[in-house]
Backbone as JSON, one array per atom type, in Angstrom:
{
  "sequence": "MSKRKFRNRLNDLPNKEWLKFQKSWFVHNPPPRKDDVLRHPAKYPETLVQEFIEFFTKEGQVILDPMVGTGSTIVAAMRSGRHSYGIELNSGYAQVARDVILQERENLGESASHLTTEVINGDAAEIAGIISKHQIPPIDYVITSPPYWDMLHAKGAETQNHRRQDEELDVVYSDDPNDLGNVDDYDEFLERLIQIYVGLKPFLKPKAYLTIIVKNVKKGGVIYPLAWDLGKQLDETYTLKDERIWCQDNIRLFPYGMGNAWVSNTFHHYCLQFRNE",
  "N": [[-2.06, -43.28, -17.37], [-0.01, -41.03, -16.24], [0.18, -38.39, -13.87], [0.49, -35.02, -14.32], [3.21, -33.39, -12.92], [2.87, -31.24, -10.25], [3.44, -27.55, -10.36], [4.36, -24.68, -9.0], [4.11, -21.9, -10.11], [3.87, -19.18, -9.33], [4.46, -18.52, -6.66], [6.57, -19.2, -3.65], [5.43, -20.67, -1.74], [4.16, -23.41, 0.49], [1.51, -25.72, -0.25], [-0.4, -25.71, 1.88], [-0.38, -23.04, 2.85], [-0.8, -21.63, 0.57], [-3.59, -22.05, 0.23], [-4.37, -21.04, 2.64], [-4.27, -18.27, 2.34], [-6.31, -17.66, 0.2], [-8.58, -17.22, 1.53], [-11.25, -14.84, 1.62], [-11.42, -12.91, 3.54], [-9.61, -11.5, 6.35], [-8.29, -10.99, 9.67], [-6.14, -8.74, 10.95], [-4.16, -7.09, 13.08], [-2.06, -4.56, 13.38], [1.05, -4.38, 14.73], [2.52, -2.25, 17.45], [3.56, 0.85, 16.47], [7.03, 1.69, 15.73], [8.92, 4.41, 17.38], [10.45, 5.94, 15.17], [8.96, 5.8, 12.93], [6.77, 7.16, 13.66], [5.87, 9.5, 12.88], [4.74, 9.65, 10.51], [1.24, 10.04, 9.25], [-0.38, 7.66, 8.36], [0.6, 5.15, 8.18], [1.26, 1.71, 6.95], [1.01, -1.64, 7.89], [4.29, -3.44, 7.9], [4.18, -6.34, 8.39], [1.69, -7.08, 7.35], [1.96, -6.31, 4.73], [4.1, -8.13, 4.15], [2.86, -10.57, 3.93], [1.34, -10.35, 1.52], [3.43, -9.95, -0.32], [4.84, -12.44, -0.24], [2.96, -14.2, -1.41], [2.32, -13.17, -3.92], [4.89, -13.22, -5.35], [7.98, -14.54, -6.0], [11.08, -15.5, -4.43], [13.54, -13.17, -4.76], [12.62, -11.76, -6.84], [11.18, -8.66, -8.22], [10.0, -5.83, -6.51], [7.6, -2.99, -6.27], [6.58, -0.02, -4.92], [4.65, 2.81, -5.48], [4.25, 4.87, -3.86], [5.72, 4.99, -1.26], [6.01, 6.04, 1.21], [7.07, 5.73, 4.72], [8.41, 3.57, 4.13], [7.58, 0.92, 4.7], [6.83, -1.29, 2.68], [9.38, -1.81, 1.39], [10.95, -2.83, 3.66], [9.25, -4.99, 4.29], [9.65, -6.38, 1.85], [12.43, -6.95, 1.88], [12.65, -8.44, 4.14], [11.46, -10.8, 2.93], [13.11, -11.61, 1.08], [13.38, -10.19, -1.61], [14.04, -7.87, -4.03], [13.58, -4.67, -4.1], [11.86, -1.36, -4.81], [10.89, 2.2, -4.14], [8.74, 4.81, -4.28], [8.59, 8.43, -3.29], [6.96, 11.19, -2.53], [7.14, 13.15, -0.45], [10.06, 14.47, 0.86], [10.96, 14.31, 3.65], [9.69, 12.09, 4.63], [10.89, 10.14, 2.84], [13.55, 10.36, 3.49], [13.27, 9.23, 6.2], [12.49, 6.65, 5.56], [14.79, 5.63, 4.17], [16.63, 5.5, 6.36], [15.36, 3.78, 8.09], [15.37, 1.32, 6.57], [18.14, 0.97, 6.24], [18.66, 0.58, 8.93], [17.25, -2.07, 8.95], [18.64, -3.43, 7.26], [21.02, -4.09, 9.0], [19.77, -5.72, 10.94], [19.0, -7.7, 9.64], [21.46, -8.73, 8.42], [23.78, -10.69, 6.68], [21.85, -12.15, 5.17], [20.44, -10.27, 3.68], [22.26, -8.94, 2.31], [22.49, -9.06, -0.58], [20.37, -7.92, -1.53], [18.74, -5.48, -3.56], [17.72, -2.24, -2.74], [15.9, 0.75, -2.98], [15.03, 4.04, -2.38], [13.26, 6.64, -3.82], [13.18, 9.85, -3.97], [10.39, 11.46, -5.3], [7.9, 12.23, -7.64], [5.12, 10.17, -8.1], [3.51, 10.56, -10.48], [5.0, 11.03, -12.43], [6.33, 8.67, -13.46], [7.19, 7.21, -15.48], [9.51, 8.7, -16.3], [11.07, 8.39, -13.88], [11.38, 5.69, -13.58], [13.03, 5.26, -15.93], [15.16, 6.84, -15.32], [16.41, 5.88, -13.06], [16.75, 3.5, -13.64], [15.23, 1.11, -13.07], [14.4, -2.17, -13.12], [12.3, -4.42, -14.98], [9.05, -4.93, -13.5], [7.87, -7.1, -11.02], [5.81, -7.19, -9.27], [3.54, -4.98, -7.9], [2.67, -3.09, -4.83], [0.77, -1.13, -2.88], [-0.53, 1.66, -0.86], [-2.68, 4.26, -1.4], [-3.28, 7.54, -0.65], [-6.45, 8.21, 1.3], [-8.12, 9.88, -0.11], [-8.75, 13.15, 0.67], [-9.04, 12.85, 3.39], [-7.34, 13.07, 5.77], [-7.45, 15.71, 6.41], [-9.79, 15.93, 7.67], [-11.54, 17.54, 10.26], [-12.9, 16.44, 12.55], [-11.9, 13.92, 13.08], [-10.92, 11.47, 15.2], [-8.3, 10.08, 15.63], [-6.86, 11.97, 14.42], [-7.2, 14.46, 15.88], [-5.86, 13.6, 18.19], [-3.25, 13.48, 17.35], [-2.71, 16.25, 16.68], [-2.1, 17.25, 19.09], [0.49, 16.75, 19.47], [3.5, 18.14, 18.58], [5.36, 17.03, 16.82], [4.2, 15.17, 15.43], [2.9, 14.41, 12.25], [-0.03, 15.56, 10.82], [-1.11, 15.63, 8.33], [-0.08, 14.48, 4.9], [1.54, 16.28, 3.65], [2.09, 19.76, 2.57], [2.22, 19.9, -0.19], [1.09, 20.74, -3.51], [1.15, 18.75, -5.28], [0.68, 16.66, -3.89], [-1.62, 13.93, -3.66], [-3.24, 13.82, -1.34], [-4.09, 16.16, -0.87], [-5.86, 17.14, -2.54], [-9.07, 18.47, -2.98], [-11.22, 17.93, -4.46], [-13.19, 15.29, -5.41], [-13.61, 13.66, -7.87], [-11.34, 14.78, -9.28], [-9.25, 13.89, -7.86], [-9.45, 11.18, -8.06], [-9.12, 10.75, -10.72], [-6.54, 11.55, -11.1], [-5.24, 9.78, -9.43], [-5.77, 7.22, -10.63], [-4.49, 7.64, -13.0], [-2.06, 7.43, -12.36], [-1.6, 4.63, -11.57], [-2.27, 3.53, -14.08], [-0.15, 4.57, -15.38], [1.79, 2.91, -14.75], [1.64, 0.34, -16.05], [3.41, -0.07, -18.64], [5.72, -1.05, -17.43], [5.42, -3.12, -15.91], [5.69, -6.71, -15.6], [4.38, -9.22, -17.84], [1.4, -10.81, -16.61], [1.79, -10.03, -14.14], [1.13, -8.98, -11.03], [-1.01, -6.35, -9.31], [-1.47, -4.84, -6.24], [-3.84, -2.86, -4.37], [-4.38, -1.26, -1.55], [-7.02, 0.01, 0.17], [-9.7, 2.22, 1.32], [-13.35, 2.71, 1.14], [-14.56, 5.98, 1.59], [-16.04, 8.24, 4.08], [-17.51, 11.39, 4.07], [-18.82, 14.42, 5.26], [-21.33, 13.32, 5.69], [-21.66, 11.75, 3.33], [-20.97, 8.77, 1.44], [-18.19, 7.96, -0.19], [-17.33, 5.92, -2.73], [-14.42, 4.96, -2.96], [-12.78, 2.44, -3.05], [-14.57, 0.91, -4.77], [-14.87, 2.41, -7.12], [-11.95, 2.59, -7.84], [-11.75, -0.15, -8.55], [-13.52, -0.4, -10.51], [-12.74, 1.37, -12.68], [-10.05, 0.89, -13.16], [-10.14, -1.65, -14.03], [-10.33, -1.39, -16.68], [-7.95, -1.12, -17.73], [-6.17, -3.02, -16.44], [-7.01, -6.56, -15.23], [-9.29, -6.92, -12.99], [-8.94, -9.07, -10.46], [-9.95, -10.09, -7.88], [-10.78, -9.43, -4.45], [-9.46, -8.96, -1.25], [-10.65, -8.93, 2.15], [-9.4, -6.73, 4.62], [-9.51, -6.82, 7.98], [-9.88, -5.17, 10.93], [-9.77, -5.83, 14.53], [-9.43, -4.55, 16.94], [-10.01, -2.03, 17.55], [-11.4, 1.07, 19.14], [-14.65, 1.47, 19.69], [-17.04, 3.9, 18.59], [-19.8, 5.94, 19.31], [-21.4, 6.8, 16.91], [-24.02, 8.48, 15.42], [-25.76, 7.51, 17.26], [-29.02, 6.31, 18.52], [-30.19, 7.73, 16.66], [-29.33, 7.72, 13.86], [-27.96, 5.16, 11.45], [-24.83, 4.72, 11.38], [-21.68, 3.39, 10.54], [-18.81, 1.97, 12.28], [-15.93, 2.0, 10.67], [-13.95, -0.48, 10.19], [-12.44, -1.89, 8.17], [-10.59, -2.65, 5.39], [-10.19, -2.52, 1.76], [-8.43, -4.97, -0.08], [-7.47, -4.91, -3.11], [-6.81, -6.86, -5.99], [-5.47, -6.83, -9.03], [-4.39, -7.9, -12.45], [-1.82, -7.74, -14.87], [-2.83, -8.51, -17.83]],
  "CA": [[-1.67, -41.96, -17.55], [0.6, -40.44, -15.07], [-0.51, -37.05, -13.49], [1.71, -33.99, -14.61], [3.77, -32.9, -11.55], [2.42, -29.82, -9.82], [4.42, -26.72, -10.31], [3.96, -23.53, -8.46], [4.7, -20.71, -10.92], [3.6, -17.81, -8.66], [5.33, -18.27, -5.38], [7.42, -20.22, -3.07], [4.49, -21.27, -0.64], [3.64, -24.78, 0.26], [0.13, -25.72, -0.52], [-1.19, -25.13, 3.02], [-0.17, -21.59, 3.0], [-1.46, -20.91, -0.36], [-4.89, -22.3, 0.62], [-4.89, -20.17, 3.72], [-4.41, -17.07, 1.75], [-7.41, -17.8, -0.38], [-9.61, -16.97, 2.29], [-11.56, -13.65, 1.27], [-11.16, -11.79, 4.67], [-8.63, -11.83, 7.33], [-7.95, -10.16, 10.58], [-4.61, -8.26, 11.16], [-4.16, -5.98, 13.98], [-0.74, -4.03, 13.42], [1.62, -4.14, 16.18], [2.79, -0.84, 17.67], [4.62, 1.48, 15.65], [8.18, 2.26, 16.49], [9.14, 5.92, 17.22], [11.13, 6.43, 13.95], [8.11, 6.05, 11.64], [5.48, 7.53, 14.15], [5.55, 10.85, 12.28], [3.66, 9.65, 9.36], [-0.12, 9.61, 9.66], [-1.22, 6.74, 7.91], [1.51, 4.02, 7.66], [0.31, 0.53, 6.84], [2.2, -2.6, 8.65], [5.12, -4.37, 7.17], [3.79, -7.68, 8.62], [0.65, -7.37, 6.41], [2.55, -6.36, 3.24], [4.88, -9.24, 3.79], [2.16, -11.61, 3.42], [1.07, -10.36, 0.23], [4.5, -10.23, -1.17], [5.24, -13.67, -0.45], [2.06, -14.81, -2.09], [2.48, -12.94, -5.27], [6.04, -13.17, -5.9], [9.16, -15.52, -5.65], [12.36, -14.81, -3.86], [14.64, -12.62, -5.95], [11.9, -10.98, -7.95], [11.26, -7.04, -7.98], [8.65, -5.29, -5.94], [7.51, -1.63, -6.44], [5.62, 0.78, -4.19], [4.8, 4.18, -6.06], [3.61, 5.91, -2.58], [6.14, 4.03, -0.36], [5.75, 6.66, 2.88], [8.36, 5.35, 5.46], [9.25, 2.49, 3.83], [7.01, -0.41, 4.96], [6.9, -2.1, 1.72], [10.48, -2.18, 1.21], [11.14, -3.67, 4.73], [8.76, -6.16, 4.01], [10.35, -7.21, 0.8], [13.73, -7.35, 2.38], [12.27, -9.85, 5.13], [10.97, -11.85, 2.1], [14.13, -11.86, 0.02], [12.84, -9.73, -2.72], [14.67, -6.57, -4.42], [12.38, -3.5, -3.93], [12.0, 0.24, -4.92], [9.77, 2.76, -3.49], [8.85, 6.54, -4.82], [7.82, 8.95, -2.19], [6.87, 12.54, -2.85], [7.58, 13.77, 0.8], [11.54, 14.4, 1.13], [11.34, 13.9, 4.88], [9.43, 10.6, 4.56], [11.78, 9.43, 1.98], [14.76, 10.15, 4.44], [13.06, 8.31, 7.35], [12.32, 5.26, 5.03], [16.09, 5.12, 4.02], [17.15, 5.25, 7.75], [14.48, 2.48, 8.51], [15.86, 0.35, 5.41], [19.51, 0.84, 6.84], [18.58, -0.34, 10.16], [16.8, -3.37, 8.84], [19.71, -4.29, 6.59], [21.79, -4.45, 9.84], [18.99, -6.67, 11.55], [19.07, -8.86, 8.71], [22.68, -9.08, 8.18], [24.08, -11.32, 5.48], [20.71, -12.69, 4.42], [19.99, -9.18, 2.93], [23.45, -8.21, 1.61], [22.53, -9.2, -1.9], [19.09, -7.28, -2.1], [18.7, -4.2, -4.15], [16.72, -1.46, -2.06], [16.13, 1.98, -3.37], [13.97, 4.81, -2.16], [13.5, 7.5, -4.76], [12.15, 11.2, -3.72], [9.67, 11.98, -6.59], [6.23, 12.29, -7.87], [4.57, 8.97, -8.79], [2.7, 10.98, -11.35], [6.02, 11.05, -13.49], [6.58, 7.27, -12.95], [8.24, 6.73, -16.81], [10.96, 9.38, -16.28], [11.61, 7.98, -12.75], [11.97, 4.31, -13.83], [14.2, 5.4, -16.81], [16.22, 7.75, -14.71], [16.92, 5.17, -11.75], [16.96, 2.16, -14.42], [14.45, 0.07, -12.41], [14.18, -3.25, -13.98], [10.92, -4.93, -15.11], [8.56, -5.21, -12.04], [7.27, -8.47, -10.9], [4.58, -7.1, -8.22], [3.22, -3.65, -7.16], [1.72, -3.33, -3.77], [0.71, 0.15, -2.33], [-1.85, 2.21, -0.27], [-2.82, 5.47, -1.72], [-4.2, 8.62, 0.33], [-7.82, 7.79, 1.21], [-8.69, 11.1, -0.64], [-8.21, 14.26, 1.65], [-9.64, 12.75, 4.78], [-6.57, 13.65, 6.76], [-7.83, 17.2, 6.66], [-11.15, 15.92, 8.54], [-11.33, 18.01, 11.71], [-13.46, 15.58, 13.54], [-11.25, 12.69, 13.18], [-10.41, 11.22, 16.57], [-6.9, 9.98, 15.69], [-6.3, 13.39, 13.94], [-7.38, 15.1, 17.04], [-4.89, 13.27, 19.13], [-2.16, 13.86, 16.63], [-2.52, 17.55, 16.84], [-1.61, 17.66, 20.29], [1.96, 16.4, 19.48], [4.02, 18.82, 17.37], [6.24, 16.14, 16.31], [3.53, 14.23, 14.46], [2.33, 15.05, 11.05], [-1.59, 15.31, 10.83], [-1.42, 15.38, 6.9], [1.31, 14.07, 4.27], [2.33, 17.51, 3.25], [1.49, 20.99, 1.81], [2.43, 20.07, -1.69], [-0.18, 20.64, -4.35], [1.06, 17.35, -6.1], [0.21, 15.47, -2.93], [-3.17, 13.79, -3.82], [-3.96, 14.03, -0.06], [-4.56, 17.62, -0.67], [-6.81, 17.57, -3.36], [-10.33, 18.52, -2.36], [-12.33, 17.41, -5.29], [-13.2, 13.8, -5.56], [-13.32, 13.23, -9.28], [-9.99, 15.24, -9.82], [-8.33, 12.94, -7.09], [-9.62, 9.82, -8.55], [-8.54, 10.77, -12.08], [-5.17, 11.58, -10.75], [-4.41, 8.52, -8.8], [-5.83, 6.3, -11.78], [-3.65, 7.67, -14.04], [-0.51, 6.98, -11.86], [-1.67, 3.28, -11.8], [-2.29, 3.27, -15.43], [1.18, 4.67, -15.89], [2.77, 1.61, -14.25], [1.6, -0.78, -16.88], [4.33, -0.55, -19.45], [6.8, -1.56, -16.7], [4.86, -4.54, -15.18], [5.9, -8.05, -16.48], [2.9, -10.03, -18.21], [0.88, -11.39, -15.53], [2.21, -9.39, -13.12], [-0.1, -8.41, -10.0], [-0.82, -4.88, -8.64], [-2.49, -4.87, -5.22], [-4.02, -1.58, -3.8], [-4.97, -1.31, -0.32], [-7.83, 1.26, 0.13], [-10.93, 2.06, 2.02], [-14.25, 3.8, 0.82], [-14.72, 6.98, 2.53], [-17.38, 9.09, 4.25], [-17.14, 12.95, 4.22], [-20.06, 15.19, 5.05], [-22.37, 12.42, 5.68], [-21.81, 10.97, 2.11], [-20.08, 7.81, 1.22], [-17.6, 8.04, -1.75], [-16.93, 4.56, -2.85], [-13.23, 5.05, -3.48], [-12.35, 1.26, -3.64], [-15.13, 0.4, -5.9], [-14.39, 3.43, -8.16], [-10.94, 2.19, -8.48], [-11.94, -1.25, -9.05], [-14.36, -0.34, -11.84], [-12.04, 2.19, -13.7], [-8.7, 0.26, -13.54], [-10.35, -2.83, -14.92], [-10.24, -1.02, -18.19], [-6.52, -1.2, -17.9], [-5.65, -4.41, -15.74], [-7.94, -7.18, -14.98], [-9.6, -7.02, -11.55], [-8.97, -10.48, -10.18], [-10.54, -10.16, -6.74], [-10.48, -8.63, -3.21], [-9.51, -9.55, 0.2], [-11.03, -7.74, 3.0], [-8.5, -6.66, 5.83], [-10.4, -6.49, 9.24], [-9.12, -4.98, 12.45], [-10.95, -5.89, 15.6], [-8.97, -4.05, 18.09], [-10.14, -0.52, 17.48], [-12.08, 1.33, 19.98], [-15.88, 1.72, 18.97], [-17.45, 5.29, 18.92], [-21.27, 5.74, 19.2], [-21.72, 7.67, 15.79], [-25.5, 8.44, 14.97], [-26.67, 6.46, 18.27], [-30.38, 7.01, 18.57], [-30.83, 8.57, 15.37], [-29.08, 7.05, 12.33], [-27.1, 4.26, 11.22], [-23.3, 5.13, 10.93], [-20.77, 2.33, 11.15], [-17.45, 2.01, 12.59], [-15.38, 1.1, 9.59], [-12.52, -1.16, 10.61], [-12.1, -2.93, 7.32], [-10.01, -1.9, 4.17], [-10.23, -3.58, 0.63], [-7.25, -5.1, -0.72], [-7.76, -5.21, -4.56], [-5.96, -7.52, -6.68], [-5.4, -6.58, -10.36], [-3.37, -8.55, -13.01], [-1.44, -7.1, -16.07], [-2.76, -9.39, -18.69]],
  "C": [[-1.23, -41.4, -16.47], [0.18, -39.19, -14.97], [0.72, -36.17, -13.88], [1.96, -33.61, -13.23], [3.23, -31.4, -11.47], [3.59, -28.68, -10.0], [3.68, -25.34, -10.11], [4.61, -22.36, -9.18], [4.54, -19.26, -10.17], [4.35, -17.56, -7.54], [5.88, -19.35, -4.74], [6.65, -20.97, -1.91], [4.29, -22.55, -0.6], [2.12, -24.6, 0.24], [-0.83, -25.19, 0.49], [-1.44, -23.69, 3.24], [-0.8, -20.78, 1.86], [-2.9, -21.05, -0.24], [-5.35, -21.33, 1.67], [-5.2, -18.62, 3.19], [-5.61, -16.83, 0.71], [-8.58, -17.21, 0.16], [-10.0, -15.29, 2.07], [-11.62, -12.41, 2.15], [-10.41, -12.5, 5.65], [-8.6, -10.58, 8.56], [-6.48, -9.9, 10.8], [-4.66, -6.91, 11.89], [-2.68, -5.61, 13.88], [-0.06, -4.05, 14.71], [2.1, -2.83, 16.29], [3.62, -0.45, 16.95], [5.68, 2.04, 16.53], [8.32, 3.86, 16.29], [9.61, 6.38, 15.96], [10.01, 6.64, 12.88], [6.7, 6.67, 12.46], [4.96, 8.85, 13.37], [4.65, 10.77, 11.18], [2.34, 9.33, 9.66], [-0.8, 8.58, 9.34], [-0.28, 5.54, 7.29], [0.68, 2.54, 7.87], [1.36, -0.52, 7.2], [2.96, -3.31, 7.74], [4.53, -6.02, 7.41], [2.54, -8.21, 7.79], [1.29, -7.52, 4.89], [3.43, -7.61, 2.99], [4.06, -10.6, 3.43], [1.66, -11.71, 1.96], [2.29, -10.55, -0.79], [4.9, -11.61, -1.27], [4.25, -14.68, -1.13], [2.15, -14.43, -3.44], [3.74, -12.78, -6.01], [6.88, -14.52, -5.43], [10.34, -14.92, -5.15], [13.17, -14.46, -5.02], [13.99, -11.76, -6.92], [11.71, -9.39, -7.34], [10.0, -6.68, -7.66], [8.89, -3.66, -6.15], [6.48, -0.93, -5.66], [5.92, 2.23, -4.62], [4.57, 5.24, -5.07], [4.2, 5.0, -1.53], [6.18, 4.69, 1.14], [7.15, 6.35, 3.43], [8.84, 4.2, 5.05], [8.82, 0.88, 4.1], [7.17, -1.54, 4.05], [8.34, -2.7, 1.32], [11.11, -3.09, 2.42], [10.63, -4.9, 4.5], [9.38, -7.2, 2.82], [11.7, -7.68, 1.11], [13.7, -8.65, 3.28], [11.9, -10.93, 4.24], [11.88, -12.33, 1.17], [13.97, -11.3, -1.22], [13.51, -8.24, -2.9], [13.27, -5.56, -4.43], [12.82, -2.0, -4.26], [10.71, 0.87, -4.59], [9.92, 4.32, -3.99], [8.34, 7.04, -3.64], [7.99, 10.6, -2.47], [7.45, 13.47, -1.72], [9.26, 13.5, 0.96], [11.6, 13.91, 2.53], [10.76, 12.36, 4.95], [10.29, 9.7, 4.09], [13.05, 9.15, 2.83], [14.57, 9.08, 5.36], [13.01, 6.84, 6.66], [13.8, 4.77, 4.56], [17.02, 4.8, 5.39], [16.42, 3.93, 8.15], [15.08, 1.3, 7.73], [17.29, 0.12, 5.99], [19.51, -0.01, 8.18], [18.15, -1.82, 9.92], [17.78, -4.17, 8.08], [20.76, -4.81, 7.9], [21.21, -5.53, 10.69], [19.12, -7.72, 10.8], [20.4, -9.62, 8.34], [22.95, -9.79, 6.82], [22.95, -11.79, 4.56], [20.25, -11.55, 3.54], [20.97, -8.61, 2.14], [23.3, -8.29, 0.04], [21.25, -8.48, -2.62], [19.3, -5.72, -2.61], [17.57, -3.38, -3.28], [16.78, 0.03, -2.56], [14.82, 2.96, -2.9], [14.32, 6.12, -3.06], [12.41, 8.76, -4.22], [11.66, 11.63, -5.09], [8.3, 11.81, -6.63], [5.9, 11.15, -8.47], [3.95, 9.18, -10.25], [3.54, 11.05, -12.55], [6.87, 9.65, -13.54], [7.58, 6.89, -14.22], [9.56, 7.31, -16.44], [11.65, 8.95, -14.97], [12.29, 6.63, -13.06], [13.26, 4.53, -14.82], [15.48, 6.09, -16.15], [17.18, 6.69, -13.84], [17.21, 3.66, -12.51], [16.5, 0.91, -13.55], [14.08, -0.86, -13.43], [12.68, -3.73, -14.02], [10.27, -5.31, -13.88], [7.67, -6.38, -12.21], [5.94, -8.2, -9.96], [4.69, -5.7, -7.84], [2.19, -3.62, -5.95], [1.86, -1.68, -3.09], [-0.52, 0.38, -1.76], [-1.9, 3.69, -0.49], [-3.42, 6.34, -0.58], [-5.55, 8.26, 0.25], [-8.48, 9.35, 0.82], [-8.12, 12.12, 0.37], [-8.81, 13.99, 3.08], [-8.51, 12.87, 6.06], [-6.87, 14.92, 7.28], [-9.12, 17.22, 7.4], [-10.89, 16.46, 9.82], [-11.92, 17.07, 12.63], [-12.81, 14.24, 13.77], [-10.55, 12.37, 14.54], [-8.82, 10.83, 16.65], [-6.17, 11.22, 15.26], [-6.24, 14.19, 15.09], [-6.22, 14.84, 18.05], [-3.5, 13.64, 18.62], [-1.86, 15.22, 16.66], [-1.98, 18.01, 18.01], [-0.04, 17.42, 20.36], [2.57, 17.02, 18.19], [4.86, 18.24, 16.55], [5.6, 15.13, 15.39], [2.89, 14.87, 13.54], [0.87, 14.52, 11.19], [-2.0, 15.14, 9.31], [-0.01, 15.04, 6.29], [2.05, 15.33, 4.15], [1.51, 18.67, 2.74], [1.52, 21.0, 0.37], [1.32, 19.91, -2.44], [-0.15, 19.47, -4.94], [0.55, 16.22, -5.12], [-1.4, 15.11, -3.13], [-3.91, 13.94, -2.47], [-4.54, 15.34, 0.12], [-5.38, 17.95, -1.65], [-8.36, 17.46, -2.88], [-11.58, 18.17, -3.26], [-12.21, 16.03, -5.71], [-12.84, 13.31, -6.77], [-12.02, 13.61, -9.65], [-8.99, 14.2, -9.19], [-8.33, 11.6, -7.7], [-9.1, 9.74, -9.89], [-7.04, 10.69, -11.95], [-4.55, 10.28, -10.47], [-4.86, 7.41, -9.86], [-4.9, 6.44, -12.76], [-2.23, 7.29, -13.5], [-0.53, 5.43, -11.94], [-1.62, 2.8, -13.09], [-0.88, 3.41, -16.12], [2.19, 3.66, -15.59], [2.96, 0.47, -15.18], [2.5, -1.13, -17.8], [5.68, -1.01, -18.85], [6.72, -2.68, -15.87], [5.2, -5.76, -16.09], [4.38, -8.46, -16.76], [2.66, -10.74, -17.11], [1.18, -11.04, -14.24], [1.01, -8.78, -12.04], [0.19, -7.09, -9.41], [-2.06, -5.03, -7.5], [-2.45, -3.46, -4.59], [-4.83, -1.74, -2.62], [-5.61, 0.01, 0.04], [-9.0, 1.14, 0.95], [-12.05, 3.06, 0.94], [-14.3, 4.73, 1.79], [-15.84, 7.83, 2.92], [-16.8, 10.43, 4.66], [-18.66, 13.63, 4.1], [-21.31, 14.45, 4.96], [-22.67, 11.63, 4.1], [-20.8, 10.01, 2.16], [-19.59, 7.85, -0.32], [-16.8, 6.7, -1.83], [-15.56, 4.35, -3.72], [-12.59, 3.52, -3.9], [-12.93, 0.8, -4.82], [-14.97, 1.24, -7.22], [-12.99, 2.78, -8.71], [-10.99, 0.79, -9.25], [-12.48, -1.48, -10.51], [-13.49, 0.13, -12.99], [-10.8, 1.39, -14.08], [-9.0, -0.98, -14.14], [-10.44, -2.72, -16.26], [-8.9, -1.26, -18.55], [-5.85, -2.59, -17.63], [-7.07, -5.24, -15.63], [-8.13, -7.34, -13.21], [-9.88, -8.45, -11.24], [-9.76, -10.78, -8.87], [-10.0, -9.3, -5.59], [-10.12, -9.47, -2.03], [-9.83, -8.36, 1.05], [-9.94, -7.89, 4.4], [-9.45, -6.16, 6.85], [-9.32, -6.22, 10.34], [-10.06, -5.29, 13.38], [-10.36, -5.37, 17.02], [-8.87, -2.41, 18.48], [-11.35, -0.16, 18.39], [-13.59, 1.82, 19.32], [-16.34, 3.27, 19.19], [-18.97, 5.1, 18.46], [-21.88, 6.73, 18.11], [-23.29, 7.39, 15.51], [-26.25, 7.62, 16.05], [-27.98, 7.22, 18.4], [-30.84, 7.53, 17.72], [-30.65, 8.09, 14.07], [-28.13, 6.05, 12.51], [-25.67, 4.84, 10.54], [-22.37, 3.94, 11.36], [-19.47, 2.78, 11.55], [-16.81, 1.5, 11.59], [-14.08, 0.73, 10.1], [-12.07, -2.21, 9.41], [-11.48, -2.06, 6.01], [-10.1, -3.06, 2.95], [-8.94, -3.66, -0.04], [-7.33, -5.69, -2.15], [-6.67, -5.73, -5.21], [-6.31, -7.24, -8.23], [-4.08, -7.36, -10.96], [-3.17, -7.98, -14.43], [-1.61, -8.26, -17.09], [-2.05, -8.91, -20.0]]
}
């Protein structure tokens, strides 16, 4: 009996690249940020997002990021030959994203001319209305990174202290009460965030994946297991398939608790994979 010919239904990658992505942890040190996106206080790298997009989709499919910031996901989708949509609450960041995307179109030239890209200034909590109004087609893949609760408001954060010295750099996302980064109650923050992701379900294709890049957070000497809480609660709506651990090894170490107590330097993020069964 002849063997059935292998068919890759998920992506366009060769077997070697597929196998490489199955490693449960990886090191990715983001390249230096360009001046036009420095304003955003917590941008994630296009280079990392592109790897996920190319694994979980095929060329020509549709990507959505409901918290697109300054456009990293859309840039990565364009470089991968995918159509993409992004929703962003902050009108300033939405305009930065549009400018970045326009420049990327010029850089990519003819190879990106057929790709649909759209940045929508709106609240992801109103996802149903946004998708209907803008006629976003059924979604093949969602990748996003939410606010890590209200941690940008932490006064002692080294990066934030540095940013406070430059008036052109934002320390927090906004002062909008609809901005989840301004919600100081953890349970309320978690509930509102989960409802955004649950609201995406009717618009995802069957078997489509949802990747959430997130950290557990420390506040006032207490660990809040944001990644684990998301995994547990969203598994009631989607199927939690797995996690990949994104590690950075080029960040300066600080002697937190030295000589007194164990306090880690946290240089990893959880990339949670859910599937719309």
